[in-house]
VEXKE-201285 format. One line per 2 residues: for each residue x negated, y, z of N, C-alpha, C. Coordinates in steps of 0.001 Angstrom, whole numbers, plus 524288, in hexadecimal, padded with zeros to 5 digits. Each point is the difference from the previous one (the first is absolute). Example, Ala and Ser with C-alpha at 12.3 -4.5 7.8 and 13.67 -1.06 7.14 Angstrom:
% VEXKE-201285
7CC7A/7E9C6/81E78/8037A/804A6/80000/7FC7C/804B0/80000  8015E/8041A/7FD30/7FCCC/804A6/8003C/80302/80442/802DA $
% end
This chain:
% VEXKE-201285
21819/66E77/4246D/8017B/801B1/80466/805D0/80019/8004B  801F2/7FDDF/80434/805C8/7FF62/801BA/802C7/80542/800F7 $
80480/80197/7FE60/7FFF0/805B6/80194/8040D/7FFC7/803A8  7FDC6/80151/804CE/80262/7FF3D/80598/80546/803C7/8008B $
80145/8022C/7FC89/805BB/80444/7FFE3/8038A/7FDA3/7FD40  7FEAB/7FAE0/7FD94/804EA/7FE97/7FB6A/804EB/7FE9E/80375 $
7FF36/80010/805A6/80589/7FCBC/8025B/80339/804C2/80073  7FDC2/80522/7FF86/803A4/803F8/80087/7FF4C/802D6/803FF $
8025B/803D0/80236/7FFBC/80426/80416/80044/7FD72/8057D  80199/7FB35/800DE/801BE/7FDCF/8053A/7FCA7/7FC65/800C2 $
7FB53/7FF47/7FDA9/7FC85/7FB2F/80203/7FD3B/802A5/80580  7FC17/7FCBE/802BB/7FEC4/80051/803BC/7FBC7/80521/7FF7E $
7FDAA/7FF22/7FCDD/7FBAA/80552/7FFBC/80238/804AB/7FEB2  803E9/80110/7FDC5/8033A/80511/7FDCA/80192/8018A/80646 $
80314/7FBFF/80234/801E9/80198/80600/7FB88/80282/8039B  7FB05/7FD96/7FFEC/7FBF1/80164/802FD/7FF4A/80661/7FDD7 $
7FFB0/800C3/7FA59/7FE80/80575/80019/804EE/804BA/800CA  803DB/7FC95/800D8/804C9/80446/801A4/7FE47/80147/80504 $
7FE87/7FB48/803EF/7FF58/80125/804DA/7FACC/803E9/80157  7FC37/80072/7FD10/7FC20/8027A/80034/80127/805AF/7FDE6 $
802EC/80036/7FD1F/80281/80572/7FD51/80360/80177/8049D  802C7/7FD8C/802B5/804BC/800BA/804B7/7FC15/802D6/803E5 $
7FB61/7FDE9/800F5/7FCAD/802D5/804E9/7FE30/804A2/7FC7C  7FD46/8001B/7FAC5/7FE6F/804BC/7FF74/80226/803C9/80000 $
806D1/800C8/80001/803BF/803F8/7FED1/800CF/800C3/80661  80069/7FCB6/80350/7FFB0/80125/80583/7FC18/8049A/80181 $
7FB63/7FE18/7FDF8/7FAD5/802DE/80106/80132/806B6/7FD44  801C8/7FF3D/7FC67/800F2/80524/7FC97/804B9/802B6/80294 $
80311/7FD36/801E8/8048B/803E2/801D5/7FFED/800FE/80647  7FDE2/7FDC9/8030D/7FF6F/80033/80515/7FBB1/802BE/80208 $
7FBF7/7FEF1/7FD6D/7FA52/7FFFF/80340/7FEE1/8075D/7FF60  8017F/80349/7FB3D/7FE94/803B1/7FF95/80030/80444/8030C $
80568/7FF3C/80425/80087/8028D/803CE/7FD8B/7FFBD/80517  7FD02/7FC27/80114/7FDB3/7FE3D/804BB/7F95D/7FFA8/800DB $
7FE14/8010C/7FB28/7FA10/7FF6E/7FFDA/7FDCA/8056B/7FFA7  7FD4C/800F3/8031E/7FCC3/805AA/8002D/7FBE7/7FEFC/7FAA1 $
7FF62/80490/7FDA3/7FC3C/800C7/7FC36/7FAE3/800FA/80086  7FCAE/7FF0F/7FD97/7FA56/80104/800DC/7FF08/805E4/7FD3A $
7FD2A/80222/803A0/7FE60/80551/7FDF4/7FBD2/7FFA5/7FC2E  7FDE9/7FC56/7FE1F/7FC7F/7FFC8/7FBE0/802D8/7FDEB/7FB78 $
804B7/7FEBC/8004C/802B5/7FDDD/7FBFA/7FDB6/7FADB/7FE10  7FD93/7FC1B/8031C/7FDEC/7FA8F/7FE28/80473/7FD2E/8019F $
8009B/7FB33/7FE18/803F4/7FB17/801B5/7FD23/7FE8E/804AE  8032B/7FF53/8041B/7FE88/7FC74/80460/803A4/7FB23/7FFDE $
7FDFB/7FC7D/801E8/80216/7FA16/80030/8037D/80089/80468  804B6/7FE76/80094/804D4/80122/802C3/80182/7F9EE/80316 $
7FFBE/7FD1C/7FC22/802AB/7FAFF/801BD/7FDC4/7FA8F/7FB98  7FD71/7FBB0/801E9/7FF73/7FCAE/7FCB2/802AC/7FAB5/801F4 $
8031D/7FE19/7FC90/802DA/7FAEF/800CF/8011A/7FC84/7FC36  800B2/7FB12/7FF13/80198/7FC3D/7FC9E/7FCD7/8022A/7F9C9 $
7FC35/80196/800FF/7FC09/801FD/7FB0D/80115/8040F/7FE1D  8038B/803DB/80278/8013B/80495/7FE8F/7FD3F/80457/80270 $
7FDA8/803AD/7FE46/7FDB5/80404/8027D/802FA/804AD/80018  80075/80362/8035F/8033B/80445/7FF21/7FD4D/80584/801DD $
80052/80300/7FCC9/7FC0F/804A7/80053/803E5/80593/7FFBB  7FE5D/8043A/80368/80300/80466/7FFB6/7FC2F/80456/7FFC5 $
801DE/804B5/7FE4D/7FCE1/803E5/7FFA2/80360/805A6/7FF24  7FD95/803AD/802AB/80521/804C1/7FF05/80089/801E3/7FAB1 $
8044A/8022C/7FEB3/80203/801BA/7FA5A/7FFBC/80630/80007  7FD11/80266/7FCA4/8010C/8051E/8002D/803EA/8018F/7FC66 $
802F8/7FBD5/7FC72/80559/80100/7FDC6/80495/7FF6A/802D9  800B3/7FE2E/803C6/804FF/7FD15/801DF/7FF6F/8009E/806BF $
80434/800D7/80226/800E3/7FE91/8064A/7FD91/7FAAF/800D1  80070/7FBFB/7FD77/7FF38/7F9BC/800DA/7FA69/7FFF5/7FF47 $
7FEA9/7FC62/80288/7FA44/7FE05/7FF4C/8001A/7FC9C/7FB27  7FAEE/7FF6A/7FCF2/7FEFC/7FC5D/7FAE2/7FF23/7FA22/802A1 $
80214/7FC1F/7FE82/7FF3E/7FB7E/8013A/7FDBA/7FD05/7FCE8  7FD0B/7FC12/8002F/7FC41/7FD35/7FB6E/8000D/7F9E6/80312 $
802F5/7FC69/7FD15/7FF93/7F97B/801B9/7FC67/7FE9F/7FC9C  7FC99/7FCA6/801D9/7FBFD/7FCA8/7FCC4/802A1/7FAA7/8013F $
800FE/7FCF3/7FAF1/800E1/7F9FB/801B4/7FFBE/7FDC8/7F9E4  8000B/7FA0C/800B0/7FF69/7FD6C/7FAC6/80665/7FD49/7FF4E $
80078/80114/7FB09/804EE/7FDB2/7FEF4/8003F/7FC32/7FAFA  802C9/7FBBF/7FF79/7FE61/7FE15/7FB4E/804A0/8012E/7FC4C $
7FF00/7FF66/7FB3D/801D4/802BB/7FBDD/7FC79/803FC/7FC7D  80243/801F7/7FBF1/7FDAD/80404/7FD0D/80252/80515/80136 $
7FD62/8043D/7FE18/80213/8050C/80133/80651/8022A/7FD60  8001F/7FBC2/7FB66/805C8/7FFCF/7FDEC/8038B/7FDF4/802E9 $
7FEB9/7FC41/80313/803C2/7FE27/8033C/80242/802A6/80363  7FBE2/80274/803C1/7FFA7/803A3/80446/80416/80387/7FD7E $
7FF11/80349/7FBF1/802E6/80412/7FE19/8059F/7FF6D/7FE5F  800B2/7FAA4/7FE0B/80573/7FD8D/7FE65/802C9/800EB/80641 $
7FE55/7FDA3/803D5/801F9/7FFD5/805DF/80115/80622/80189  7FC0B/802BF/7FEAA/80228/80509/801C0/80283/80493/7FCE2 $
800A3/7FD93/7FD2E/804C3/802FE/7FB2B/804E9/7FD1C/80048  8012D/7FB94/8032B/803C0/7FE21/800DD/803F8/801CB/804E9 $
8015E/8063A/7FEC9/80212/8044A/804C8/80372/7FC64/801F1  803F1/7FE18/7FD9E/80543/7FE1B/80202/7FE6F/7FC04/8039D $
7FBD6/7FCA5/8001D/7FF52/7FBE8/80449/7FD8A/80252/80461  7FE91/804A2/80101/7FCC5/80355/804D4/80313/7FDA7/80421 $
80503/7FFDF/800CF/8026F/7FF6E/805B6/7FF9D/7FA24/80037  7FD79/7FD06/7FD83/7FF23/7F9D4/800D1/7FB49/7FFC3/8031A $
7FB70/8032D/7FF04/7FB34/7FEA5/802B3/7FE0A/8064B/80274  801E1/804FE/7FEB5/7FCC8/8041F/80337/80352/800EB/80421 $
7FCFC/8010A/8047A/80240/7FFB3/804DA/80378/804B8/80122  80528/7FF4F/801C2/80346/80397/8010D/80324/801C2/7FB1B $
7FEF7/7FE05/7FBB1/801C8/802DD/7FB99/805E5/7FDDE/7FF32  803CA/8037B/80031/805BF/7FE67/7FE2F/801E0/7FF3A/7FB70 $
7FD50/80475/7FCAA/801A6/7FEFE/7F9F2/7FC02/80345/7FCBF  80085/7FE19/7FB53/7FB17/80307/7FD37/8025E/8002E/7FADD $
7FF4C/8030E/7FD0D/8025E/7FFE6/7FAA1/7FCDB/80356/7FB8B  7FF16/7FED9/7FC18/7FC94/802D9/7FBC1/80351/8041F/7FD9D $
7FF35/80370/80088/80274/80637/7FDAB/7FF27/80013/7FAA6  7FB5C/80019/7FE85/7FF1E/80032/7FA7C/7FA9D/7FD85/7FFBF $
80010/7FCC7/7FA85/7FA11/7FD73/7FE8D/7FE35/803B1/7FBA2  7FB1A/800DB/8034B/7FD15/804C1/7FB71/7FCA8/7FCBD/7FC25 $
7FE2E/7FC35/80211/7FDE1/7FBDE/7FB9F/7FE3C/7FA58/801C1  7FD14/7FD4D/7FD8C/7FF23/7FAC0/80305/7FDDB/80037/80599 $
7FD78/80410/80109/7FC0D/7FF9D/8044C/80189/80411/8045C  804DC/8026D/7FF77/8013C/80560/8025A/805F0/7FFB1/8009A $
80231/80117/804DE/804E0/8009F/80116/800D4/803C0/8036B  80520/80211/80038/801C3/8034C/80460/80428/7FBAD/80334 $
7FF7C/80099/80534/803D2/7FD49/80326/80149/800FF/80414  8049C/7FE8E/801DB/802D8/80230/8058A/7FEAC/7FC08/80493 $
7FF14/800C9/803BE/80016/7FC99/803D4/801FF/801DF/80542  802A3/7FD21/803B5/80380/8009B/804A3/7FD26/7FBBE/803D3 $
7FDF7/80238/803D4/7FC95/7FDF6/8044C/802DC/80022/80377  8025A/7FB3B/803D3/801DB/7FFCF/80511/7FE97/801D7/80506 $
80282/80276/80334/7FD5C/8022B/803FA/80384/7FD6A/8053A  7FDAD/7FFF1/8049C/803B1/7FDA4/80385/803FE/80492/802B0 $
803E6/7FD94/8022B/80373/80521/800AD/7FD4D/80203/80611  801B8/8057D/80001/802B8/803A7/7FE86/7FE5F/8022E/7FAE4 $
7FAA9/7FF8A/7FE3B/7FD5E/80171/7FAD9/8034B/7FEC9/7FB71  800C7/80562/7FCC5/80372/7FE64/7FB51/7FBAC/7FD89/7FBA9 $
80054/7FD22/7FB91/7FD54/7FC17/7FCEA/7FCF1/8051D/7FDAC  7FB38/7FE75/7FD03/7FD2D/8044F/7FD64/80057/7FE34/7FA15 $
7FF4C/80352/7FD7C/7FFC0/7FE98/7F9EA/7FC25/80390/7FD4E  7FE66/7FE65/7FB40/7FCA3/80329/7FD54/80085/7FE5C/7FA0C $
7FE0E/803A4/7FCB1/7FF5C/7FF58/7F9FB/7F8B6/7FFEC/7FF95  7FFFB/7FC7B/7FB3E/7F9AA/7FED5/800C9/7FEE5/7FFCA/7F9F5 $
7FB47/802D0/7FE09/7FE58/7FDBB/7FB0B/7FBE0/7FBA2/80113  80060/7FB89/7FE5F/7FC0E/7FC36/7FFB1/7FDB0/7FEC7/7FB64 $
7FA3B/800F9/7FEB5/7FD5A/7FF88/7FC32/7FCF7/7FAF9/80136  7FE25/7FC91/7FBD0/7FB35/7FC35/80109/7FDE3/80056/7FB5C $
7FA04/80026/800BC/7FC53/80064/7FBBF/7FC50/7FC4C/80095  7FECD/7FB72/7FBAD/7FD16/7FCEC/8009E/7FB56/800B4/7FB0E $
7FBB2/80139/8029E/7FA92/7FF50/7FC49/7FFC9/7FAC1/7FD14  80019/80031/7FB2D/7FF75/7FABF/7FD25/7F9FA/7FE2D/8009C $
7FBBC/803B3/80145/7FBA0/7FD5C/7FF75/7FEBC/7FD76/805F6  8007E/8031A/803DD/7FF9D/7FE03/80572/80431/7FCD3/8030D $
80417/8006A/7FDB9/804FE/7FD26/80133/801FD/80252/80613  7FD66/80546/800C7/801CC/802C6/80507/8060C/802EE/7FFC5 $
802D2/7FEA8/8044A/8055F/8037B/7FF49/7FFDC/802E0/80437  80336/80451/7FD59/8003A/8052E/8043C/806A2/800AF/80069 $
80213/7FF3B/80418/80618/8013A/80080/80028/8048D/801D6  8032D/80493/7FED8/800C8/8048A/803B4/80507/8004F/80059 $
80211/801A5/803EF/80623/800E7/7FFB2/80079/80661/80298  80283/80295/7FF70/7FEDE/80546/8010D/807EF/8015F/800FC $
80017/801F2/80594/80512/8019D/800A3/8027C/8056A/7FB5B  803A4/7FFB0/7FF51/803D1/80444/7FC83/803F3/802EC/80252 $
7FDE0/803D8/80279/80463/80277/80394/804DB/801FB/7FE16  7FF99/8027D/7FA9D/802CA/80190/7FCEF/80287/7FCC6/7FBCE $
7FECF/7FBF3/7FF4B/802F0/7FC1A/7FCEA/8059D/80073/80004  802AE/7FE58/804DA/80693/7FF8F/7FFD1/80064/802B0/80414 $
8051E/802E4/80081/801D2/80271/80495/7FF5A/7FBFB/80500  7FE20/80359/80537/7FF9C/7FD7E/8038D/804F1/7FDA4/801A1 $
80065/7FBB5/8037D/803E2/7FDC7/8029A/800F4/80165/80544  8049B/7FF36/80209/8021F/802F5/8063D/7FC03/7FC10/8030B $
7FDF0/80278/8041E/7FCD8/7FEE3/8046B/7FACD/80253/7FE46  7FC8F/7FCD7/802C6/7FA6C/80231/8007B/7FD0E/8011E/7FB1F $
8019B/7FE4D/7FACB/7FE13/8003D/7FA86/7FC59/7FD84/7FF14  7FF1D/8006B/7FBF3/7FA25/7FC1D/7FCD4/7FAEB/801C7/80298 $
7FC9D/7FC85/80024/7FB28/800BC/80210/7FD5E/802A0/7FAFB  7FE51/80440/8010F/7FD18/8018C/7FAEA/7FA64/800CA/7FFA6 $
7FD31/7FEAD/803E8/7FA53/7FE79/80034/7FF45/7FA2B/7FFC1  80293/7FD4D/7FDD6/7FF33/7FA66/7FF56/7FC04/7FFCF/7FB37 $
7FB06/7FE9B/800E8/7FC6A/7FE42/7FC87/7FBFA/7FBFC/80090  800BF/7FC42/7FD26/7FCD0/7FAEF/80094/7FC54/7FE6C/7FB3D $
7FB04/7FE09/80131/7FCFA/7FF49/7FC08/7FD2F/7FB03/801B1  80069/7FC30/7FB78/7FD52/7FA76/8008C/7FC5C/7FF91/7FBA0 $
7FB09/7FE78/80076/7FC2B/7FDCB/7FCE7/7FF56/7FA22/800AB  80036/7FE43/7FB8A/7FFDA/7FA19/7FFD6/7FC6D/7FE21/7FC3D $
7FBC4/7FE1C/80246/7FAEF/7FCD6/7FC55/8007B/7FAE2/7FED8  7FFFB/7FE93/7FB8B/7FFAC/7FA4E/7FE8E/7FB18/7FD90/801C2 $
80041/7FAF9/801F2/7F9B2/7FE22/800A7/8003D/7FA7C/7FC8E  7FBD1/7FE30/7FDA7/7FF7D/7FC61/7FDC8/7FED6/7FB89/80425 $
80311/7FAEB/7FFA7/8002C/7FD09/80298/80151/7FBDE/7FEB1 $
% end
């Protein structure tokens, strides 16, 4: 079987993965403020487009709603984890990200990072520190990605300050095909 990734990270399939991930991050960053939650805490389909299903539900632990995005991506969980852990390139594919930097590499699948999100004038840019963890089940190849805001990791900058309730969760299941 031919290795479709041997051309490196800039082949067309890799670029397509980045476009899907950009759409996912747009959903994770923008939708939680605007989608009402369900009283039963069940997932509600909010949008279906281009093979992606976007669901929302009320969160008991955050002022933001939980978001779940179901979609098919080419590649393996390890390749997706590699993209997500490359924090320095977030500004190239995550909506409105001005900069992002790894502050501490905890281990091969966990980093603490800083990100600045651009906002239109007259508002000041927003920023946050987050702990990003990726867990891959070796048997099912399911991947869980959890990113939790860290309010007290660094001193707050001038302006509105870090978003402290940032919490993202992504679950990826590999399908044989």
